[in-house]
N, C-alpha and C positions, 0 to 999 in steps of 0.2 A: 204670228210664228214666222223665223226667219227661212227664207227661198221659198214661201208660199205665196200664193194672190188667191182672191177669192175673184170667184166666175160668178155672174149670174146671169139669168136669162130666163124668158118667158114661152112658156110652151102654150098656144092656143090649140083650142078645140080642133082646129082641121089637122094643125100638125100634130097632135096626139092619135089622130085618128088613122093619120098617114102609116104611123108609125106601127100602131097596132094592127092594120091591116097586111105590112110583110111579113110581121111575124105570124099572122092566124092563117095566111095563104102559104106557109110552107108545110112542107111535107113530114115534119118530124113531129111524132107521136106525143100529144100533150099539147102541143102549140096552142091549138084554139082553147085552153083551160085558161090560160095566163091572162092577169089582167092588162089594165092600160099602164098601171103602175109599174108592173114586172118587164112592158116593153119601153116603156123610155128608160128606166135604170139598164136595162140591156143593150138599149141604141146609144145610151151615154158611154156605155164602156167600150162597144165600140169605135166611137171616136176618140176617146182616152187613148186606146190602144196602137189607133193611128199614129200618135202624137211622140210616141212613148216606144223605148227602145225593149224594157222591161212590161209584158202586158199583166194587166190584171187577173189574177189567178182566182181569187175567192171574192165573195160577196154577204157583208155580215148587215142584217137588219135588227134594230134596235128593236123588241118587240115587247107588250103586257101583256097579260094574263090575269085571269080573275078565275077563284074558288081553287084553288089548289092547295091540296094540305100537306107540302113538303116540311120538312122539319126547319125550325127557323122561322117558319115562315106563316103569315096568319091567312088563312085562305082568301080572304076580301081585301088583301091588300095586292096594288098596282105597280110590280118591280119591275118595272121597264130598264132600270139601273143594271140589273144582270143578268134578263133574259136577251141572250144574244142568238139570233137566228142565223147560223152560217152556213153555208153550201158545202159541199162536200169536204173534209177536212183530208181526206186523202187522195185528191185528185185534184185535176184543175179545171175550170171554166172553158168550156168551147169557145171560139172564135167565133161563131155567127150570132145574130140578136136572136134567132130563135132557139137555138140551144141555149144560150145562155138565160133568156127569160124562163125554159124550161125548168132549169137548173133552181133557178130562185125560189118557182111556184114550189116545185116538189121540198125543197128546202124548208119553205113554211108551212108546209102540209105536215111534213114530217116532225116538225118540231110543235106541233099543236095536238100532239098525242100526249095525254095528261100521264102516263108512266112515264116515257120519255123526260119529262117536264117535269115529274117529281123529282125526278134522280139528280137531274142537272140543278134546278135551284137550292136542292138539299146538299151539294156538294160546293154548288158557287156561296152558298149563305154561310157555311161552315168557313170556308175559306177566308171569306172576307171579315168574318166576326172574329177569326184569329187572327188575322193581318190588323184589326181595330184593337185588340186585346195588347198586343206587342208595340202599339206606337207606331204599325207602320201605313200608309196608303196607296190606295188602288193608284196606277197610274196607266191608263189605257192609250198605250202609244202607239202612233198612225206606223203601218206598216206600207212599205212598197209596192207590194202584190194584191193590197185588201180596200176593195170599195167599202168603205159603214155607211150606212143609210140611218137616217132620224129621220122618218116623215113624217109628218101633222097632215097631210092630202084627204083624210076620212074625218077631220075636224075641222070644220067650217071656221078660223077664228073673226071671219068678216061679221059674225051674227052677234059680236059683241065692237058694236060701233058708236058708244057712247051718243047717240042721236042725231050721226053725220054719216050716214049708211054708205052714202057714195062718196064719201072723203076720207073715211078712216082708213089707215095702214098698218100694218102689224109687220115687225123685223125681228129676226134671233138674233144675237151679240154672239162672238167669236167666229174663228174660222182653223180648222185643220187641215192638213193633208190627207185630200181621199174621204174627207167627210162628208158626203151629201144632204142636205137640210132641202126638203121638199113641202111646200103648203098650195093652199089653195091661192090664187093669184089677187093681188093686194088691186085697190083701185089706182086706175090711170090718173097723174095729176093733172088736172084741167078738164077731164075727159066727164060729161056727166052720169053718162052710162057706158058700164065696162061688161066683158062677159064673166060671168061668173065661173066658168068652166075650166078655165087655166090654171095651168100649174106654175109656179115658178119655182127656180132651184138656187139653191147656192151652194160651191163647192170650192173647194180649197185644193187648187192645181201647183206643181213645180212653176215659179216664176221664172216668166218668158215664153211660156207657153201658152198662153190666155187668147192670142189672137188666131195662133193656128187652130186652136179648138173652135174657135167661135166663126172662122173662115169655114169650117167642116160644116159644121151646124145650118147656118146660114147659108151657105150652097146648097143643101140637099133641100130648103124650100124657097 
């Protein structure tokens, strides 16, 4: 994608714990209920916002679901292509790590409500079917103020190692602006034993901003 470059970074267990501790020690209500994942995303947003004139205002999480009997939807179909969990569309994100983490966690809890999910999936499915029937295609264009997360942290892809547990690595193709991919850490080349509790990230950011972001992240640790 023009004007975009890939930022890749590995957060080990110590770094993840440090980030989560900052959030959980906050006096903000609900901060201690946030996950390590929520805290890491919030931290990345604060770093990006320090490097940009216009801050990230919303977060969307690509979600999956099961056993939801909405219109046009088989109840056992996993439709993560159309289930988009969004923070408050009528407001903006807080500016601090704890506040952002809580906003993300609250959005996930809200969109797990089966009644709300049925309405959303029925509407989204109708619009997508209508588009397909009229020869149109869905285009999820990036937005300057939205960070989109497609995470597979809970799926340990390293369990598929083809008989080479310490050496098999997995990657995803493509890069898009403010599109964040997160996975369990891959093995490190040449290292016989590696930590299994780190998180690798891949994020498309505006070209020319990469070194500034890395300097801020590495300076923290």
